N, C-alpha and C positions, 0 to 999 in steps of 0.2 A: 504494500500500500504506500502511496506517495502523496504528499500534500505540498503543492507549490515547490516542487523540485526536491523535497526532502523525503528520503526513503525511511518511513517510520519504523519498519521492521528492523532495518539496519541500525537505526538510531537506538531502538530499544535494546538490541543486542550489545551495542557499545555501552549503554547504561549498565546492563547486567555484568559486563566485563570490568567495570570500574569499582575498585575496592572502596574508594571514597564515597561513591554514590550509594553503594550497599550499606556502608556505615551510617550515612545520613538516614537512609530509609529504615534500617533496623533501629536506630536511636529513636526515630519518630514513633515507630510501632511500639517499642518498649515503653516510651514515655506515655503514649496514649493508654496502654494497658495499665500502667501504674496509676495514672490519674483516675481512670475509671474505677480501679479497685479502691483507692483511697476515698474517692467521693461516694462510692457505694457503701463502704464501711461507715462513713460519716452520716449517711442517710440524706445528704444534700451536697450540692457542689461547693467544695471548700477550696479547691485548687484548680488553677487554669494553666495552660501550656506556657503562657507568658511568665507565670511565677516560677515554673520549673526551669525556665531558661536562666534565671538568676541564681538559683541555689548553688550550682557547682562553682560559681564565681565569687561567692561571699565567703571571705575568710573568717574563721572564728575569732580572730583578733580584731577584725574589722577591715573594711576596704572603703576608699573614698568613692563617692558617687561618680566622679569623673572617670576613675579607673574602672569602675563597674560598667559604665557606659561604653568605654573603650573595649573592654573584654567581650561584650556581647554585640558590639557594633551598632549601637543606637545612640540617640541624643541623650544628653544629661537630663533633659526635661522628661523624656520617655521613661528613663530609669527612675527618676524622681517620683513619677506617678505610680509605678509599680511598687517602689519601696514604700510609698505612703499607704498603699493598699495593704501591704504585708505588715506595716507598722500598726494599722488599724486592727488587723487580725491578731496582733501581739506576737508575731513571728520574728520580726526584726525591730531594732531600735536605732536611732541616730544618736551619736554621741560626739563630743568634741574630739578632734584629732590632736593628740598630745604634741605632735611635731609642728602643728600649724593651727592655732586657735580659730582661724577663720574657716577652716575646712571641717567637714563632718565625715565621720566614719559610719558605715552601715555594718551592723553585726547582729548575729542571732541572739535572741533573748533565750532564757532557759526554756520557754515554751517552744521556741523555734528549734533549739537543739533537740528537744524531744520529738518534734515533728520530723526533723531530719533523720533521727534514729528510727522512727516509725517508717518513713519512706524507704530507708535502706533495708528495713525488714521486708517491706513489700517487694522491693527489687530482688531481694534474696529469694523470696518465694517464686517470683517470675523466672529467675535464673534456674531454680530447681526444676520448674516446669519445662523450661527450655532444655535443660540437661537430660530430662527423661525423653525428650523428643529427638535430640541429636546425639546423645551419648556422652558419657563422662569424659572420654578421651578427647573428643572434639571440643567440649566445653573448656577443658583445661588448656588445650592448645590455643583456643580463642583467647582465653584470659592472658596467657603468656605473650601471645602476639600483640594484643592490645597494650599490655604493659611496655613492651619493647617499642611499639609505635609511639606511645605517649612520651617515652624517654627521648626518642629520636626527634620528635617534633618539638619538644621543649628545649632541646639543646641548640 
């Protein structure tokens, strides 16, 4: 099938051959399943995808709003809005940056730390489900490969 000179079947094959594309898709699918489980357990929607985009980038010691915006690639105003929502939920707090009194740090509250711990438990359950489907050997190999990829990308 072609659309305006683009062979869609060929393009789909290229997407499936891309490790990065598969990582993005798997991350999205895992995130959707985790959010659905957390919201189902809560009995109401308590978390959105925009919130989960922030969590991996908030350090437990705190991170500046500007750095958080840089890490996820959005404006400081957009991050500020999400942080305000999470602060209203009691998950994060803004505090003074000890190295610069004008700047604010975003950090998890004790409630937020418990929420992260709960979320990691949900992810562990989903990982166990996945391990049952793809096998322990493949799951361990995937974990090792991802750790190596993270180290390589961060260096």
